[in-house]
C-alpha positions as CSV (number, residue, x, y, z in Angstrom):
1,M,-6.5,27.8,24.4
2,I,-9.4,25.5,25.1
3,R,-9.8,24.2,28.6
4,R,-9.9,20.3,29.0
5,K,-12.9,18.6,30.6
6,V,-12.4,16.6,33.7
7,A,-13.1,13.3,32.3
8,G,-14.3,11.5,29.1
9,R,-17.5,9.6,28.9
10,A,-15.8,6.1,29.0
11,H,-14.0,7.0,32.3
12,T,-17.4,8.4,33.8
13,M,-19.3,5.3,33.0
14,S,-16.5,2.9,34.5
15,R,-16.9,4.3,38.1
16,V,-20.7,3.3,38.0
17,R,-21.4,-0.4,38.7
18,P,-25.1,-1.2,38.5
19,V,-26.4,-4.6,39.7
20,I,-27.9,-6.5,37.0
21,G,-29.6,-10.0,37.1
22,T,-28.9,-13.1,35.1
23,A,-31.0,-12.0,32.1
24,G,-29.3,-8.6,32.0
25,R,-25.9,-10.1,32.1
26,A,-26.7,-12.5,29.1
27,A,-28.2,-9.5,27.2
28,A,-24.9,-7.6,27.9
29,A,-22.7,-10.5,26.9
30,A,-24.7,-10.8,23.6
31,V,-24.1,-7.0,22.8
32,A,-20.5,-7.3,23.5
33,L,-20.1,-10.3,21.2
34,L,-21.8,-8.3,18.3
35,V,-19.6,-5.2,18.9
36,S,-16.3,-7.3,19.1
37,G,-17.0,-9.8,16.4
38,C,-16.1,-9.7,12.8
39,G,-19.5,-8.3,11.8
40,A,-19.1,-5.1,13.8
41,S,-19.0,-1.9,11.7
42,P,-16.0,0.6,12.0
43,A,-18.5,3.1,13.2
44,M,-19.6,0.8,16.1
45,Q,-16.0,0.2,17.0
46,V,-15.1,3.8,17.1
47,R,-18.2,4.7,19.1
48,H,-17.5,1.9,21.8
49,D,-13.7,1.6,21.7
50,P,-12.2,3.5,24.5
51,V,-8.9,3.8,22.5
52,V,-8.6,6.9,20.2
53,K,-7.2,5.4,16.8
54,V,-5.3,7.9,14.9
55,G,-4.4,6.9,11.3
56,A,-1.2,8.5,10.0
57,I,-0.4,8.4,6.3
58,V,3.1,9.4,5.6
59,S,5.9,8.9,3.2
60,R,8.1,6.2,4.6
61,T,9.5,5.6,1.1
62,G,10.1,7.7,-2.1
63,V,11.2,11.4,-2.6
64,Y,9.6,12.5,0.6
65,A,10.7,9.8,3.0
66,R,12.9,12.0,5.2
67,L,9.9,14.4,5.7
68,G,7.7,11.3,6.5
69,E,10.2,10.2,9.1
70,D,10.3,13.6,10.8
71,M,6.4,13.6,10.9
72,E,6.1,10.1,12.3
73,T,8.9,10.8,14.8
74,A,7.1,14.0,16.1
75,M,3.7,12.3,16.4
76,R,5.3,9.4,18.4
77,L,7.0,11.9,20.7
78,Y,3.8,13.7,21.3
79,L,2.1,10.6,22.5
80,Q,5.1,9.6,24.5
81,A,5.2,13.2,26.2
82,H,1.3,12.7,26.9
83,D,1.6,9.1,28.4
84,G,-0.1,7.7,25.4
85,M,-3.1,9.6,25.8
86,L,-5.2,12.1,23.7
87,G,-7.6,14.1,25.7
88,G,-7.5,11.9,28.7
89,R,-8.2,8.7,26.7
90,P,-5.7,6.0,25.7
91,A,-4.6,6.4,22.0
92,R,-3.0,4.4,19.4
93,L,-1.1,5.6,16.3
94,L,-1.5,3.5,13.2
95,V,1.1,4.5,10.6
96,A,0.9,3.7,6.9
97,D,3.3,4.4,3.9
98,D,2.0,6.2,0.7
99,A,5.4,5.8,-0.9
100,G,4.6,9.2,-2.5
101,S,1.8,7.7,-4.6
102,P,-1.7,8.9,-4.7
103,D,-3.0,5.8,-5.6
104,Q,-1.1,4.0,-2.6
105,G,-2.3,6.9,-0.3
106,R,-5.9,6.2,-1.3
107,K,-5.5,2.5,-0.7
108,Q,-4.0,3.0,2.7
109,A,-6.8,5.4,3.7
110,R,-9.5,3.0,2.8
111,R,-7.7,0.3,5.0
112,L,-7.3,2.6,8.0
113,V,-10.8,3.6,7.9
114,S,-12.7,0.3,6.9
115,D,-10.5,-2.3,8.3
116,E,-8.7,-0.5,11.3
117,G,-11.7,1.8,12.4
118,V,-9.6,4.9,12.9
119,S,-11.4,8.1,14.3
120,V,-9.3,10.5,12.2
121,V,-6.7,10.4,9.5
122,T,-3.7,12.6,9.6
123,G,-0.1,12.9,8.1
124,L,-0.2,13.7,4.3
125,V,3.2,15.1,3.3
126,S,2.3,15.3,-0.4
127,S,-0.4,17.3,-1.9
128,P,-1.4,14.9,-4.6
129,V,-1.7,12.2,-2.0
130,A,-3.7,14.4,0.3
131,V,-6.2,15.2,-2.4
132,E,-6.9,11.5,-3.1
133,V,-7.2,10.7,0.6
134,V,-9.6,13.4,1.4
135,R,-11.8,12.3,-1.5
136,E,-11.5,8.6,-0.4
137,V,-12.4,9.1,3.2
138,A,-15.2,11.8,2.8
139,G,-16.8,12.2,6.2
140,T,-14.0,10.9,8.3
141,P,-12.1,13.8,9.9
142,V,-8.8,14.7,8.3
143,V,-5.9,16.6,10.0
144,I,-3.5,17.7,7.3
145,A,0.1,18.0,8.7
146,N,1.8,19.2,5.8
147,A,0.2,19.1,2.1
148,G,-0.5,22.5,1.0
149,A,-2.8,22.1,-2.0
150,D,-4.9,25.2,-2.2
151,E,-8.0,23.2,-3.3
152,L,-8.0,20.9,0.0
153,G,-10.9,21.7,2.2
154,G,-14.4,20.8,3.5
155,P,-16.4,20.6,6.9
156,A,-14.3,17.7,8.1
157,V,-10.8,18.9,6.8
158,F,-8.6,20.8,8.9
159,R,-4.8,22.0,8.5
160,V,-2.0,22.6,11.0
161,S,0.4,23.6,8.0
162,F,-0.4,26.1,5.3
163,T,-1.6,26.4,1.9
164,N,0.9,26.6,-1.1
165,R,-0.5,30.0,-2.2
166,E,-0.2,31.4,1.5
167,Q,3.5,30.3,1.6
168,G,4.4,31.9,-1.7
169,E,2.4,35.0,-1.0
170,A,4.2,35.7,2.4
171,A,7.5,35.2,0.6
172,G,6.4,37.7,-2.1
173,R,5.4,40.4,0.4
174,Y,8.9,40.0,2.0
175,A,10.8,40.3,-1.2
176,A,8.8,43.4,-2.1
177,Q,9.3,44.9,1.2
178,V,13.2,44.3,1.5
179,R,14.1,44.4,-2.3
180,G,11.4,46.4,-4.1
181,R,10.2,45.4,-7.7
182,V,13.4,44.0,-8.9
183,R,13.8,41.6,-11.9
184,A,12.7,38.3,-10.2
185,V,12.7,34.7,-11.5
186,A,10.5,31.9,-10.0
187,M,11.6,28.3,-10.2
188,A,9.8,25.3,-8.8
189,S,9.2,21.5,-9.4
190,D,6.3,21.1,-11.8
191,Y,3.4,19.9,-9.7
192,S,0.5,21.5,-7.8
193,A,2.6,22.5,-4.8
194,G,5.3,24.2,-6.9
195,V,2.8,25.9,-9.3
196,Q,0.5,27.2,-6.7
197,T,3.4,28.4,-4.5
198,L,4.9,30.4,-7.4
199,D,1.4,31.8,-8.1
200,G,1.2,33.0,-4.5
201,F,4.6,34.6,-4.7
202,A,3.6,36.7,-7.8
203,E,0.4,37.8,-5.9
204,G,2.5,38.8,-2.9
205,F,5.3,40.5,-4.8
206,G,2.8,42.5,-6.9
207,A,3.9,41.5,-10.1
208,E,4.5,38.4,-12.3
209,P,8.2,37.1,-12.3
210,I,10.2,38.0,-15.6
211,K,10.3,34.2,-16.0
212,R,9.1,31.0,-14.5
213,V,11.3,27.9,-14.7
214,L,9.5,24.5,-14.0
215,T,11.5,21.3,-13.7
216,P,9.9,17.7,-14.0
217,F,8.7,16.5,-10.6
218,G,10.7,13.6,-9.3
219,D,12.7,13.3,-12.4
220,A,15.3,16.0,-12.4
221,T,18.2,14.9,-10.4
222,D,20.5,17.3,-12.2
223,L,19.1,20.9,-11.9
224,G,22.1,22.6,-13.3
225,P,20.7,22.8,-16.9
226,Y,17.5,24.3,-15.4
227,L,19.5,26.9,-13.4
228,G,21.1,27.8,-16.7
229,R,17.7,29.1,-17.9
230,V,17.8,31.9,-15.3
231,P,18.3,35.1,-17.3
232,A,21.6,36.8,-16.7
233,D,20.1,40.0,-15.8
234,A,17.7,38.4,-13.0
235,E,18.3,40.1,-9.4
236,L,16.2,37.7,-7.4
237,L,15.4,34.0,-7.5
238,Y,12.4,32.5,-5.7
239,A,12.7,28.7,-5.6
240,F,10.3,25.9,-4.3
241,Y,11.7,22.4,-3.8
242,A,11.3,19.9,-1.0
243,G,12.7,16.7,0.0
244,A,15.3,15.1,-2.2
245,E,14.8,17.6,-4.8
246,A,15.5,20.3,-2.4
247,V,18.8,18.8,-1.7
248,S,19.5,18.7,-5.4
249,F,18.8,22.2,-5.8
250,A,20.7,23.6,-2.9
251,R,23.8,21.8,-3.9
252,A,23.5,22.8,-7.6
253,Y,22.8,26.5,-6.7
254,K,25.9,26.7,-4.5
255,Q,28.4,24.4,-6.4
256,L,27.7,25.8,-9.7
257,G,28.3,29.3,-8.6
258,Y,24.8,30.8,-9.1
259,D,25.0,32.3,-5.6
260,R,27.4,34.9,-7.0
261,E,25.1,35.6,-9.9
262,V,21.6,35.9,-8.3
263,E,20.2,36.3,-4.9
264,L,18.1,33.5,-3.7
265,L,15.1,33.6,-1.8
266,A,13.9,30.1,-0.8
267,C,10.7,28.4,0.4
268,Q,10.9,26.9,3.8
269,Q,11.2,23.3,2.3
270,L,14.2,24.2,0.7
271,T,16.2,25.2,3.7
272,D,14.4,23.0,6.3
273,E,16.4,21.1,8.7
274,D,16.0,17.8,6.8
275,V,17.7,19.4,3.7
276,T,20.4,21.4,5.5
277,T,21.7,18.5,7.4
278,A,22.1,16.8,4.0
279,V,23.5,19.7,2.1
280,G,25.9,20.7,4.7
281,A,28.0,23.9,4.4
282,D,26.5,24.6,1.0
283,A,23.5,25.7,2.7
284,E,25.3,28.5,4.8
285,G,23.8,31.9,4.2
286,M,20.6,30.9,2.4
287,T,17.5,33.0,3.3
288,S,14.2,31.5,3.3
289,V,10.5,32.3,4.4
290,G,9.0,29.6,6.6
291,L,6.3,29.3,9.5
292,Y,9.0,27.9,11.9
293,S,12.5,28.2,13.2
294,P,14.1,26.2,15.9
295,A,15.4,29.5,17.3
296,L,12.0,30.9,18.1
297,A,11.9,32.1,21.7
298,N,8.6,30.8,23.2
299,A,7.9,28.2,26.2
300,A,6.3,25.6,23.8
301,N,9.3,25.6,21.5
302,T,12.0,25.4,24.3
303,A,10.2,22.3,25.5
304,F,9.7,20.7,22.1
305,T,13.3,21.4,20.8
306,A,14.7,19.8,24.0
307,R,12.6,16.7,23.6
308,W,13.3,16.4,19.9
309,R,17.0,16.9,20.2
310,A,17.1,14.3,23.1
311,A,15.6,11.7,20.7
312,T,17.3,12.7,17.5
313,G,20.4,14.5,18.2
314,R,19.4,17.4,15.6
315,D,17.2,20.4,15.4
316,P,13.5,19.9,14.6
317,S,12.2,20.7,11.0
318,T,9.0,22.4,10.1
319,V,7.5,19.1,9.1
320,A,8.4,17.8,12.6
321,V,6.6,20.8,14.2
322,Q,3.5,20.3,11.9
323,G,3.3,16.6,12.9
324,W,3.4,17.4,16.7
325,D,0.8,20.2,16.2
326,A,-1.5,17.6,14.3
327,M,-1.6,15.5,17.4
328,R,-2.1,18.6,19.6
329,L,-5.1,19.5,17.6
330,I,-6.6,16.2,17.9
331,D,-5.7,16.1,21.6
332,L,-7.6,19.3,22.2
333,A,-10.7,18.0,20.3
334,V,-10.9,14.8,22.0
335,S,-10.7,16.6,25.4
336,E,-13.8,18.4,24.3
337,G,-15.7,15.2,24.1
338,G,-15.0,14.7,20.3
339,A,-14.0,11.0,20.5
340,E,-17.4,9.5,20.1
341,E,-18.4,8.6,16.5
342,G,-19.7,11.6,14.6
343,D,-18.4,14.2,17.2
344,L,-14.7,14.5,16.3
345,A,-15.2,16.7,13.2
346,R,-17.6,18.9,15.3
347,A,-15.0,19.3,18.1
348,L,-11.9,19.9,15.7
349,G,-14.1,22.8,14.5
350,E,-14.6,24.3,17.8
351,V,-10.9,24.5,18.7
352,R,-9.9,28.1,17.9
353,E,-6.3,28.3,19.1
354,V,-3.5,25.9,19.2
355,D,-0.5,26.5,21.5
356,S,2.4,25.5,19.1
357,P,6.4,25.6,19.1
358,R,5.9,28.0,16.1
359,G,3.8,30.4,18.3
360,T,0.1,30.0,19.2
361,F,-2.0,30.2,16.0
362,R,-5.6,30.3,15.6
363,L,-7.7,28.3,13.1
364,D,-9.9,30.2,10.7
365,P,-13.7,29.0,11.4
366,V,-14.5,28.8,7.7
367,T,-11.2,27.4,6.0
368,H,-10.0,25.3,9.0
369,S,-6.5,26.7,8.1
370,P,-4.0,28.3,10.6
371,V,-4.0,32.0,10.7
372,Q,-0.1,32.4,11.6
373,N,2.9,34.5,11.4
374,W,5.7,33.7,8.9
375,Y,9.4,34.4,9.3
376,A,12.3,35.3,7.2
377,R,15.1,33.1,8.2
378,R,18.8,33.0,7.3
379,Y,20.7,29.8,7.6
380,E,23.7,30.6,9.8
381,N,26.2,28.3,11.8
382,G,23.6,25.3,11.4
383,V,20.4,27.2,12.5
384,N,17.6,28.9,10.7
385,R,17.7,32.3,12.5
386,V,14.8,34.6,12.4
387,I,15.6,38.0,10.9
388,A,12.1,39.2,10.3
389,T,8.4,38.3,11.2
390,I,5.8,38.6,8.5
391,P,2.3,38.7,9.9
392,P,-0.7,37.1,8.5
393,R,-2.4,39.2,5.7
């Protein structure tokens, strides 16, 4: 883990009080007026503002609203736990709603960077939204707290989540190890995250499933007819759904009796805490592959889950952990002097390890993505319990 520096540049300067004459005071006042006035550029505001401004684009409305709620809550809890500071400097979280819309996400990103002068953009639940945001704010550091689109990347783009292919690949490796090359079917919502995750599953499994079933993204509230397309001789069903769609799938799979016909291996989003809370008893016994479990035994997770439960009365979700870790990564970068304009992307790139409730993970120096363990989890008595660890490939 990277060691913090003793003090940021702004605090060091505040201890030195040079004596200046009348002319010097006048000049200083003129400079201050230029910087604080309406004509000041966002870059100048970032350079001289002692407050670290973090712009979080989340889904407060739409199909991923519950995920956005968990992400925002975790980010605010991180600031609360660190006395409102990041890297020893006062910090401010500015949250914007993308409503699950790429166009809305792009507009909010432009506003946060151009009008609010944020130093970094984070959040980003949905892959289509994240793709547009990264394109819109090119050059401004982006820390992705969930979206898994494989194509996201660049010198100023960092992840604390995963890639879609990585998630599916880990699940495919686990399925091949514990079940062998059985007759598998893959099912997902028909958009980039779903398709890429199924591609990753086929790669890790070592064979293309006998059938893929894709459902219209955001429009399929009744998934029963699509489950009916699963061949009768299928032995394993790998499924990707998130948010409200995950709730619909989990209920249909159990209530229509498919749990008695074909074994389910779920993506992490399908049995994450936001979904299992809504599904209730119908989620019992589901097995999934994910990067986090509230039952993980490490000091960072013990502290995090205690804080989360005190604030919400429930277990934290994977999205909550990713929101927390996004703030942790920014915190580490700012502590290394990365709050000045032009320096934050460099500092983010120099962070090699993040101590996380999921277990410490490192950032790949080329892709800026986590190199991390995955976990096979079984949902029992209200908790996703770890039954196996899947190391990074």
